N, C-alpha and C positions, 0 to 999 in steps of 0.2 A: 359130860352128857351133852348130846347134840341138842341144839335149839329146835323146839317143836314147831315154831312158826315158819322156819325155812329149812326143813330137813333135806338131806341129800338122799332122795328116794332111790337113785340108781346104784349107790354104793353100799347100801345097808341091807341087812336081812329084812325082807319085806314084812314078814310076820311080826317082828318086834315093832318096827316103825308104824305099820298100819294098825296094830293093836293100840298103840299110844294115840295115833291120830283119831281112831274111832272113839276112844275114850274121851278125847278132848272136843271133837267137833260133831259127833253124831247127834247129841241132844240139841244144839243150836240149829243144825241143819233140819232136824225133824220139826222144830218149832216153826221155822220158815216155811217148810213144805206143808205142814199140817194146816197152816193158815190158808193155804191155797186149795188143797185137795182132800183134807181130812186126815185123821190119824192113821188109819189102816193103810191107805195109799202112800202116805208120807213114810211109814216104816219101810215099805217096799222100795220107795225111791231112795231113801237113805242107804239101804243095803246095796242097791244098784250103783249109787254114787261111788261107794268104796270099791265095788268090783271094777267099775270103769277106771277109777283112779289107780288101782293096782295094775290093771292091764296097760294103762298109759303112763305109768310112773316115769319112764325114760323121757317123756316129753316135758316133765315139770322142770323148770329152771329156778332153783332157789335164789339165784342172783337177781332175777327179774321181779319177783313179788312174793309176799308171804303165801303159804299154802292155803290159808283160809279162802282167799279170793279164787284160787284155782279150784278148790273143792266146791265152792258155791257156783262157779261157772259150770262145772259138770252137773251139779244138781239142777241148775236152771235149765240147761239143755235137756236133761231128762224130763223135767217138768213140762217144758214146751212140747216135747214129743208126746207126753201123756195127755196134755190138756189142749190139744188143737181145737177142740170144740168148746173151750171155755167161754169165748165171746158169746156163742149161742146161748149158753147157760146164763150168762149175765143178762142177755137180752130177754130171755124168758122170765128171769127173776124180776127184771124191771117192769115187765108187762103184768106179771102175776099180782094178784091182790088188788087189781084195779076195781074189781067188782066189790060191792059193799057186802060186809058180813053182818049178820044180825048181832046187835050189841046186847049183852046182858047188863045187869045193873051192878057193874064192878068198878065204878067211878075211876079213881086214879090209876089203878092197875091196868084197866082196859085202855085208858087214854095213853098211858105209857107204852103199852104194846103196840097200839096203832101208830103212835109217833115213831117208835123204833122200826116198825115194818115199813113205814113211809120213807124213813131215812135210809134203810137198807135198799129199798128200790131205787132211790136217787143215787146212792153210792154205786150200786151194781150197774145202773145205766151209765154213770160217769166212767166207771172202769171199762165197761164194754166199748165206750166211744174212744178210748185211748188206743194208740198203736201198741202192738206187742212190745216194741222196744221201750216206749214210755212206761208201760205198765210194769215191765220187768225192773226198770230203774227205780220206780216208785216202791215196788214191793220189796226189792232187795235192800233198800235203805230203810223203809218204814217197818216192815215185818221182820226182816233178818238182821237189821241193825248194822249193816255193812257201811263202811266209809266210802266216799266216792272213788277213791283209788282202788279199793277192793272190788267195788262194782265194776269199775273199768276193767280190771283183770278178769273178773268173772265173765264179762260180756265181750271182751276182746275189742274194746273201743278206748279212745283216749279219755283220761279223767276229765278233761275240759268238756268233752261231749256229755259225759254223765252229769256234770254240774249244770250245764245249760238245759239238758232234758229235764232234770229234776226241778230246776227253777220254773221252766215253762209249764210242766205238768202240775206243780203245786198251785201256780196262779190260775190255771185252767180249772182245777178242781175247786179252788176257793170260790171262783166266780160262779160255779155251778151249784155248790153245796151250802154256801153261807148266805142266809137270808138277807135281802136288802129291800129297800122300798120298791125298787123296780122288779125284784124277783122275790116276793114274800114267801113263796112255797119251797124255796131251796132248803 
């Protein structure tokens, strides 16, 4: 049986191979996409990922990289097309909730929700401030669990570029989100 991580898409019956690929990769792709756009849209994007992969199967080179990175690359491109306005949404989220809400007497639960909402606004603002390239590298490694080599294949950049972007963005986010004496509100 052919290895599923590097299938020969051009030489095989597409129905058989893509059925196996879908069974193997649809759920992880959906998890990555749902974290960005919600479950319903993620389902649509996963389906579209496999439609595009089927159409472009001749362009996949199993000698170059495992299929996982290629599929995540397609999914990321579809995601980019779908969420061109994502930064605006992050910016709105970062600004939202700035007004005070009347507090009921729910001690710890309310304090926890307020803290979580504040952290969400900080994170959304920090994500909005990232370039699209940096945001994609971070989310492909953090949410999708891809290795830098797989992210490199997905985005069409060298693995060294992925590693340097990831290092830079993690330090930037840590500086913005981890409380310090100089920045106690992070």
